[in-house]
C-alpha positions as CSV (number, residue, x, y, z in Angstrom):
1,M,0.0,-0.1,0.0
2,Y,2.9,2.4,0.8
3,P,5.9,1.4,-1.2
4,G,9.2,2.9,-0.2
5,T,12.7,2.7,1.1
6,G,12.7,1.4,4.6
7,S,10.5,-1.6,4.5
8,S,8.4,-1.9,7.7
9,Y,9.8,1.5,9.1
10,Y,8.3,3.4,6.2
11,F,5.2,1.3,6.2
12,A,4.5,2.1,9.9
13,E,5.0,5.7,9.5
14,Q,2.6,6.1,6.6
15,S,0.0,3.8,8.0
16,F,-0.2,5.8,11.2
17,L,0.0,9.1,9.3
18,N,-3.1,8.2,7.3
19,H,-5.2,6.9,10.3
20,D,-7.9,9.2,11.3
21,K,-7.1,9.1,15.1
22,A,-3.6,7.4,15.6
23,W,-1.7,9.7,13.2
24,K,-0.1,11.6,16.2
25,Y,1.7,8.4,17.1
26,A,3.3,8.1,13.6
27,R,6.9,9.1,14.8
28,L,6.9,7.1,17.8
29,M,5.7,3.9,16.1
30,K,8.1,4.2,13.2
31,F,10.9,4.6,15.5
32,I,10.0,1.6,17.5
33,V,9.5,-0.5,14.3
34,G,12.8,0.6,12.9
35,W,14.8,0.4,16.1
36,G,13.4,-3.1,16.9
37,S,14.1,-4.1,13.3
38,H,17.7,-3.4,13.6
39,L,18.1,-6.0,16.3
40,Y,17.3,-8.5,13.5
41,Y,18.9,-6.6,10.5
42,W,22.2,-5.8,12.3
43,I,22.5,-9.3,14.0
44,Y,21.3,-11.8,11.4
45,P,24.2,-10.9,8.9
46,G,26.5,-11.7,11.9
47,V,24.9,-15.0,12.1
48,M,25.4,-15.9,8.5
49,V,29.0,-14.7,8.4
50,A,29.6,-17.0,11.4
51,V,27.8,-19.8,9.7
52,T,30.1,-19.2,6.6
53,G,33.1,-19.4,8.8
54,V,31.8,-22.8,10.3
55,F,31.2,-24.0,6.6
56,C,34.5,-23.0,5.3
57,G,36.2,-24.7,8.4
58,Y,34.2,-28.0,7.6
59,I,35.3,-27.8,3.9
60,I,38.9,-27.2,4.7
61,G,39.0,-29.7,7.3
62,T,37.4,-32.3,4.7
63,L,40.2,-31.5,2.2
64,Y,43.1,-31.2,4.6
65,P,42.3,-33.3,7.7
66,T,45.8,-33.0,9.0
67,F,45.5,-29.3,9.1
68,M,42.1,-28.8,10.4
69,S,39.3,-30.9,11.9
70,A,36.1,-30.9,9.9
71,S,33.9,-31.6,12.8
72,N,35.6,-29.0,15.1
73,P,37.1,-26.3,12.9
74,G,39.7,-23.9,14.4
75,P,38.2,-20.7,15.9
76,M,40.6,-18.4,14.6
77,F,40.2,-19.5,11.0
78,M,36.4,-19.4,11.1
79,M,36.7,-15.8,12.6
80,L,39.0,-14.6,9.7
81,V,36.5,-16.0,7.3
82,A,33.6,-14.2,9.0
83,I,35.4,-10.9,8.6
84,L,36.6,-11.4,5.2
85,F,33.0,-12.7,4.1
86,S,31.3,-9.6,5.6
87,F,33.2,-7.1,3.8
88,G,33.2,-9.1,0.6
89,V,29.3,-9.2,0.6
90,A,29.1,-5.5,1.8
91,Y,31.2,-4.6,-1.5
92,I,28.6,-6.4,-3.6
93,A,25.8,-4.4,-1.8
94,H,27.8,-1.2,-2.3
95,R,27.8,-1.7,-5.9
96,G,24.0,-1.0,-6.1
97,V,20.7,-2.6,-6.4
98,I,20.9,-3.8,-10.0
99,G,24.2,-5.7,-9.3
100,S,22.9,-7.1,-6.1
101,T,19.6,-8.4,-7.8
102,A,21.5,-10.0,-10.6
103,V,23.7,-11.8,-8.2
104,S,20.8,-13.0,-6.1
105,L,18.8,-14.2,-8.9
106,A,21.8,-16.3,-10.2
107,I,22.5,-17.7,-6.8
108,N,18.9,-18.7,-6.1
109,I,18.6,-20.6,-9.4
110,I,21.9,-22.5,-8.8
111,Q,21.0,-23.3,-5.2
112,I,17.5,-24.5,-5.6
113,T,18.7,-26.8,-8.4
114,A,21.4,-28.1,-6.0
115,L,18.8,-28.6,-3.3
116,L,16.5,-30.6,-5.7
117,V,19.6,-32.9,-6.7
118,F,20.6,-33.6,-3.1
119,S,17.0,-34.2,-1.8
120,I,16.2,-36.7,-4.6
121,M,19.6,-38.4,-4.0
122,A,18.9,-38.7,-0.2
123,I,15.4,-40.0,-0.9
124,H,16.8,-42.5,-3.4
125,Y,19.2,-43.6,-0.9
126,R,16.8,-44.3,1.8
127,V,14.3,-46.2,-0.5
128,G,17.2,-48.1,-2.2
129,H,18.3,-49.5,1.3
130,P,15.6,-51.0,3.2
131,P,16.0,-52.5,6.7
132,G,18.5,-55.5,6.9
133,S,20.1,-54.4,3.5
134,V,23.8,-53.7,3.0
135,A,24.4,-50.0,3.3
136,W,27.0,-47.5,4.5
137,Q,28.2,-46.5,8.0
138,W,29.5,-43.0,9.0
139,D,32.8,-42.4,10.6
140,A,33.1,-39.0,12.0
141,T,36.9,-39.2,12.6
142,T,37.7,-39.5,8.8
143,S,34.5,-37.7,7.7
144,D,33.8,-40.6,5.3
145,A,31.3,-43.7,4.9
146,Y,32.3,-47.3,4.8
147,P,30.1,-50.3,3.7
148,Y,31.4,-52.6,6.5
149,E,31.0,-53.0,10.1
150,F,33.9,-51.5,12.2
151,A,36.3,-53.7,14.2
152,T,36.7,-52.7,17.8
153,T,39.1,-53.5,20.7
154,S,38.3,-53.1,24.3
155,Q,40.2,-50.3,26.0
156,K,39.9,-48.5,29.4
157,V,38.4,-45.1,29.1
158,N,38.1,-43.1,32.3
159,G,38.5,-46.4,34.2
160,T,35.7,-48.2,32.3
161,A,36.2,-50.9,29.6
162,T,34.9,-49.3,26.3
163,D,34.9,-50.8,22.9
164,V,37.0,-48.4,20.7
165,I,37.0,-48.5,16.9
166,T,40.4,-50.1,15.5
167,R,42.1,-47.8,13.1
168,D,45.2,-47.9,10.9
169,A,47.9,-45.2,10.9
170,N,45.7,-42.9,8.9
171,Q,42.9,-43.4,11.2
172,V,40.8,-45.2,8.7
173,P,38.4,-47.6,10.6
174,Q,39.4,-51.2,10.1
175,P,36.6,-53.7,9.1
176,K,35.4,-56.6,11.2
177,V,36.2,-59.8,9.3
178,D,34.2,-63.1,9.4
179,A,35.7,-66.6,9.6
180,A,36.9,-66.4,6.1
181,G,38.7,-63.3,6.7
182,K,36.5,-61.1,4.7
183,P,34.9,-57.9,5.8
184,V,31.5,-58.1,7.4
185,P,29.0,-56.0,5.5
186,Y,27.2,-53.3,7.3
187,H,23.4,-54.1,7.5
188,V,21.3,-50.9,8.1
189,S,18.2,-50.4,10.4
190,Y,15.8,-47.6,11.2
191,P,15.1,-47.6,14.9
192,M,13.2,-44.8,16.3
193,N,15.4,-44.7,19.5
194,D,18.5,-46.3,21.1
195,S,18.8,-48.1,24.4
196,S,19.1,-44.7,26.2
197,G,15.9,-43.2,24.6
198,N,17.7,-40.9,22.3
199,F,16.2,-40.4,18.9
200,V,18.1,-42.1,16.1
201,S,15.9,-42.2,12.9
202,H,12.4,-42.4,11.3
203,P,11.3,-45.9,10.8
204,N,9.1,-44.7,7.6
205,A,8.1,-41.6,5.7
206,K,4.9,-41.2,7.7
207,S,7.1,-40.7,10.8
208,V,8.9,-37.8,9.3
209,L,5.6,-35.9,8.7
210,A,4.0,-36.7,12.1
211,I,4.0,-34.7,15.2
212,H,5.8,-36.7,17.8
213,N,6.0,-34.2,20.7
214,F,3.9,-30.9,20.6
215,N,6.5,-29.0,22.6
216,W,9.2,-29.9,19.9
217,M,7.0,-28.5,17.3
218,F,7.3,-25.1,18.8
219,V,11.0,-25.7,19.1
220,Q,11.1,-26.5,15.3
221,A,8.9,-23.4,14.5
222,T,11.5,-21.3,16.3
223,V,14.4,-22.8,14.3
224,A,12.3,-22.8,10.9
225,I,12.2,-19.0,11.1
226,L,15.8,-18.8,10.2
227,I,14.9,-20.6,7.0
228,L,12.0,-18.1,6.1
229,V,13.6,-14.8,7.4
230,G,14.3,-12.6,4.4
231,F,11.2,-13.1,2.6
232,E,10.3,-9.4,3.4
233,S,13.6,-8.0,2.2
234,V,12.3,-7.0,-1.3
235,T,10.0,-4.5,0.5
236,S,13.0,-2.4,1.4
237,L,13.5,-1.9,-2.3
238,G,10.1,-0.4,-2.9
239,G,11.6,3.0,-3.5
240,E,13.8,1.7,-6.3
241,A,11.3,-0.6,-8.0
242,K,9.6,0.5,-11.2
243,N,6.2,-0.7,-10.3
244,A,6.4,-1.4,-6.5
245,K,2.6,-1.7,-5.9
246,R,2.2,-4.5,-8.3
247,D,5.7,-6.2,-8.0
248,V,6.6,-6.2,-4.3
249,P,3.4,-8.0,-3.2
250,I,4.0,-10.7,-5.8
251,A,7.7,-11.1,-4.9
252,V,6.9,-11.4,-1.2
253,I,4.3,-14.1,-1.7
254,T,6.4,-15.9,-4.1
255,S,9.3,-15.9,-1.8
256,L,7.4,-17.4,1.0
257,L,5.9,-20.1,-1.3
258,I,9.4,-21.0,-2.6
259,Q,11.1,-20.9,0.7
260,G,8.5,-22.4,2.9
261,C,6.2,-24.5,0.9
262,F,8.7,-26.0,-1.5
263,C,12.4,-25.7,-0.5
264,Y,12.1,-25.8,3.3
265,L,9.7,-28.8,3.4
266,F,11.2,-30.8,0.7
267,E,14.8,-30.7,2.0
268,Y,13.5,-31.1,5.6
269,F,11.8,-34.4,4.6
270,A,14.7,-35.6,2.6
271,A,17.4,-35.0,5.3
272,N,15.1,-36.5,8.1
273,Y,14.2,-39.5,6.0
274,F,17.9,-40.2,5.3
275,L,18.7,-40.7,8.9
276,S,19.4,-44.4,10.0
277,S,21.6,-46.6,12.2
278,G,24.4,-45.8,9.8
279,Y,24.0,-42.0,10.3
280,P,21.7,-41.4,13.3
281,M,20.6,-38.1,14.8
282,T,23.5,-38.2,17.3
283,S,26.0,-38.1,14.3
284,A,24.0,-35.2,12.9
285,T,24.1,-33.1,16.0
286,A,27.8,-33.8,16.6
287,S,28.7,-32.7,13.1
288,A,29.4,-29.0,12.0
289,A,27.7,-29.8,8.7
290,P,25.3,-32.9,9.0
291,V,23.9,-32.3,5.3
292,G,27.5,-32.3,4.1
293,D,27.9,-35.8,5.7
294,M,24.7,-37.0,4.2
295,M,25.9,-35.7,0.8
296,V,29.2,-37.9,1.2
297,M,27.2,-40.9,2.1
298,A,24.5,-40.6,-0.8
299,G,27.3,-39.8,-3.4
300,D,29.5,-42.8,-2.2
301,A,26.4,-45.1,-2.5
302,I,25.3,-43.7,-5.9
303,F,28.7,-42.8,-7.7
304,G,31.0,-45.2,-5.9
305,Q,33.3,-45.2,-2.8
306,G,35.5,-42.1,-2.9
307,H,33.1,-40.0,-5.1
308,G,30.8,-39.0,-2.5
309,R,33.4,-36.3,-1.2
310,A,33.7,-34.8,-4.8
311,F,29.9,-34.6,-4.9
312,M,29.7,-32.8,-1.6
313,L,32.4,-30.3,-2.6
314,I,30.3,-29.5,-5.8
315,E,27.3,-29.0,-3.8
316,A,29.3,-26.9,-1.2
317,I,30.0,-24.4,-4.0
318,T,26.2,-23.9,-4.2
319,V,25.9,-23.6,-0.4
320,F,28.5,-21.0,-0.4
321,L,26.7,-19.2,-3.1
322,A,23.5,-19.4,-1.0
323,L,25.3,-18.1,2.0
324,I,26.3,-15.0,-0.1
325,G,22.7,-14.5,-1.3
326,T,21.2,-14.6,2.1
327,T,23.7,-12.3,3.7
328,L,23.6,-9.9,0.8
329,S,19.8,-9.8,1.1
330,C,19.6,-9.1,4.6
331,M,22.5,-6.5,4.2
332,N,20.6,-4.6,1.5
333,T,17.5,-4.6,3.7
334,G,19.1,-3.4,7.0
335,A,21.2,-0.8,5.3
336,R,18.1,0.6,3.6
337,V,16.3,0.7,7.0
338,T,19.2,2.5,8.6
339,Y,19.4,4.8,5.4
340,A,15.6,5.8,5.9
341,M,16.1,6.5,9.6
342,G,19.2,8.6,8.8
343,R,17.2,10.4,6.2
344,D,14.6,11.3,8.8
345,N,17.3,12.2,11.4
346,E,16.2,9.3,13.6
347,V,19.8,8.0,13.6
348,P,22.9,10.1,12.8
349,E,22.0,11.9,9.3
350,H,25.3,10.7,7.7
351,F,23.5,7.3,7.3
352,G,20.9,8.9,5.0
353,L,23.4,9.7,2.4
354,L,23.7,7.9,-1.0
355,H,26.6,7.1,-3.0
356,E,27.1,9.6,-5.8
357,K,27.6,6.8,-8.5
358,N,26.0,3.8,-7.3
359,L,23.3,5.4,-5.5
360,S,23.6,3.0,-2.6
361,P,23.4,3.8,1.1
362,H,27.2,3.3,1.1
363,R,27.7,4.4,4.8
364,A,25.0,2.4,6.2
365,I,26.3,-0.8,4.3
366,W,30.0,-0.4,5.5
367,T,28.8,0.3,9.1
368,L,26.7,-2.9,8.8
369,A,29.6,-4.7,7.4
370,V,31.8,-4.0,10.6
371,I,28.9,-4.8,13.0
372,S,28.3,-8.1,11.0
373,A,32.0,-9.0,11.3
374,I,32.0,-8.2,15.1
375,F,28.8,-10.2,15.7
376,G,30.2,-13.0,13.5
377,V,33.4,-13.1,15.7
378,L,31.3,-13.1,18.9
379,A,29.2,-16.1,17.5
380,L,32.3,-18.0,17.0
381,L,33.9,-17.5,20.4
382,N,32.4,-20.6,22.0
383,L,30.8,-22.5,19.3
384,F,30.6,-25.7,21.2
385,G,29.5,-24.1,24.5
386,D,27.0,-25.3,27.1
387,A,25.5,-28.9,26.4
388,G,27.5,-29.1,23.2
389,A,31.1,-28.8,24.9
390,I,33.4,-31.2,23.4
391,P,35.6,-33.6,25.5
392,D,39.1,-32.6,26.4
393,A,40.3,-35.7,24.6
394,T,38.9,-34.4,21.4
395,I,40.4,-31.1,22.0
396,Q,43.8,-32.5,22.4
397,A,43.3,-34.7,19.3
398,L,42.8,-31.8,17.1
399,P,45.6,-30.6,14.7
400,H,47.8,-28.1,16.8
401,G,48.1,-24.8,15.2
402,F,47.0,-21.1,15.4
403,W,44.2,-21.5,12.8
404,S,43.2,-25.1,13.8
405,S,43.2,-25.3,17.5
406,V,43.9,-21.8,19.3
407,G,40.6,-20.5,20.8
408,Y,39.2,-23.7,22.3
409,M,38.9,-23.7,26.1
410,S,38.6,-26.7,28.2
411,H,35.5,-28.9,28.3
412,D,34.5,-27.6,31.8
413,A,35.1,-24.1,30.9
414,M,32.9,-24.3,27.5
415,A,30.2,-26.2,29.5
416,K,29.7,-23.4,31.9
417,L,29.4,-20.7,29.1
418,P,26.4,-20.4,26.6
419,N,26.8,-21.6,23.0
420,S,27.9,-18.3,21.4
421,L,26.5,-19.0,17.9
422,L,23.0,-20.0,19.4
423,T,23.0,-17.0,21.7
424,I,23.5,-14.6,18.8
425,T,21.1,-16.5,16.7
426,L,18.4,-16.3,19.3
427,A,19.0,-12.4,19.9
428,S,18.5,-12.0,16.1
429,N,15.4,-14.1,16.4
430,F,14.0,-12.1,19.1
431,G,14.3,-8.9,16.7
432,T,12.8,-11.1,13.9
433,F,9.7,-12.0,16.0
434,L,9.4,-8.3,17.3
435,L,9.6,-7.0,13.8
436,Y,7.1,-9.3,12.4
437,M,4.6,-8.8,15.4
438,L,4.9,-5.0,15.1
439,S,4.3,-5.3,11.2
440,C,1.0,-7.3,12.1
441,V,-0.1,-4.6,14.4
442,T,0.6,-1.9,11.9
443,C,-1.5,-3.7,9.3
444,I,-4.5,-3.6,11.7
445,F,-4.2,0.1,12.0
446,C,-3.4,0.7,8.3
447,Y,-6.5,-1.0,7.1
448,S,-8.8,0.0,9.9
449,G,-11.6,2.0,8.1
450,H,-9.9,1.5,4.7
451,P,-12.3,0.9,1.7
452,N,-10.5,-2.4,0.9
453,F,-10.7,-3.7,4.6
454,S,-11.1,-7.6,4.8
455,V,-11.9,-9.0,8.2
456,V,-9.8,-12.3,7.4
457,R,-6.7,-10.4,5.7
458,H,-6.5,-7.5,7.8
459,M,-7.7,-8.5,11.2
460,L,-7.8,-12.2,11.8
461,I,-4.5,-13.1,9.9
462,P,-2.5,-10.2,11.8
463,I,-4.0,-11.1,15.1
464,F,-2.8,-14.8,14.5
465,G,0.7,-13.3,13.4
466,V,1.0,-11.5,16.7
467,A,-0.1,-14.4,18.7
468,A,2.2,-16.9,16.9
469,N,5.2,-14.5,17.3
470,L,4.4,-14.0,21.0
471,I,4.2,-17.8,21.4
472,C,7.6,-18.4,19.8
473,M,9.4,-15.8,21.8
474,A,7.8,-17.2,25.0
475,A,8.8,-20.7,23.8
476,Y,12.5,-19.7,24.2
477,L,11.9,-18.8,27.7
478,V,9.5,-21.4,28.9
479,L,10.8,-24.6,27.1
480,P,14.1,-24.8,29.1
481,F,12.2,-25.0,32.3
482,M,10.3,-28.1,30.8
483,G,13.5,-29.8,30.1
484,Y,14.0,-28.7,26.4
485,G,17.3,-27.1,26.1
486,T,19.3,-24.9,28.7
487,K,18.5,-21.5,30.0
488,L,21.9,-20.0,29.3
489,E,21.4,-19.1,25.5
490,P,17.9,-17.8,25.6
491,F,18.2,-15.7,28.5
492,T,21.4,-14.2,27.5
493,A,19.9,-13.4,24.2
494,L,16.9,-11.9,25.9
495,G,19.4,-9.8,27.9
496,I,20.9,-8.5,24.6
497,A,17.5,-7.6,23.4
498,A,16.6,-5.8,26.6
499,V,19.8,-3.8,26.4
500,W,19.1,-2.8,22.9
501,A,15.5,-1.7,23.9
502,I,16.8,0.3,26.8
503,Y,19.5,2.1,24.8
504,G,16.9,2.7,22.1
505,G,14.6,4.5,24.5
506,I,17.4,6.6,25.9
507,Y,18.7,7.4,22.3
508,F,15.2,8.5,21.3
509,M,14.7,10.9,24.1
510,I,18.2,12.4,23.9
511,S,17.7,12.8,20.1
512,S,14.4,14.2,20.3
513,K,15.5,16.9,23.0
514,R,18.6,17.9,20.8
515,S,16.6,18.3,17.6
516,G,13.7,19.9,19.5
517,R,11.0,17.4,18.2
518,T,8.2,16.0,20.1
519,T,7.4,12.3,20.7
520,L,4.0,12.8,19.4
521,I,3.7,14.7,16.2
522,T,1.4,17.8,16.0
523,S,0.8,17.9,12.4
524,R,0.6,15.4,9.5
525,T,2.6,17.5,7.0
């Protein structure tokens, strides 16, 4: 209805300005929406550059296992990648909207194609390996799959007799042999849980789609928001679109349909259906890149042993491109919201300047690049913190070097601190839920009394949106007390959000006093 640069920030201002009774709250509402959206738009790119650091560490560890562990990449290396990636993506955004759009379009086509290829292969692997058939077994130490059972020897571990996989000098697991001296083939199974009650795999396709625990459904919803965030990014380009009123709504709906109803559901099903006794959920949760592991296994099964790694590396290129596209989209949106606020003098006015040649909000973009790099580094400080703390023996077994092992604390130290990546992600998610909730509230005000008002579209759906976002925010805080996850990450993230909100209120009052503006506007002009 109100296309313009600034996405929800601009929409909130225009919605209230055009309301018969609530117009005096236009400045206050647009600041709340704009400031709250920065909790999302300024942190989420940091999450993406941190994920890129983890991803690159996994790839380097896979290619050069003696230099770096694929499962536990070096913190210093991941931080370096995060910093370089942040400024690299910022450069693309700095070049202008036309270049950014072309890059994003090409990346999306390549990534969706790669997604389809992997998903089909994962489903083919599961269908082609029914229970009891000869299949592949994953080994996290070598990051490879093998079609035989592993030989074990009994050793004392922490004073307890434990079966340990027998390995050669290159750490390759040795096969168990039968009476004839031949390797014993590995026969796959699909149990729901192991002897300790831990989830292992889905026994059938119906199990993947079924709701096994209502509380976990809310956990999944809070994670799924990471897949869907960014669908609204195109709204920030409303001021640069040729026909914004026609094209922007189409782009938003199409983005949601492609992301949520197709890509997310299809790969979610394929990845979960792939789980088995040969690659259980415990292996997936312990891996830095579980989908990469699945690609290696599926590739070995279809193309022959040794070729799965090559297939994974080819797919990895498309994943890297997808990370560029996601980060670029969020940077473009965040920078334009900051630009719109700078243009209105709600933040320092230098943010409201455009590059004289590229016509991009260059100062906002490069500021966001610095902020993204900082949050990316913070997210990688304790990647395996809290419940995911890795054992001291694993830390000692890592390749030693500045890029591969420096930065890892002891197991006990990591266990006492929150998982840094999860904490930063949850802080971003709080901003996401807040922004989407405020957008729903704005929609209700915007269409109240409007000739095109629809009870379903402009009242019931927004009310449902407000409720859904409140429930997701509450789930972060309530579920730890119900035994789902720990309290460290969500409450630390809530603290970050609270500090941002308090600082925003203080900044708004000081800025208003300096500029002589009132909180409630006295005129619509």
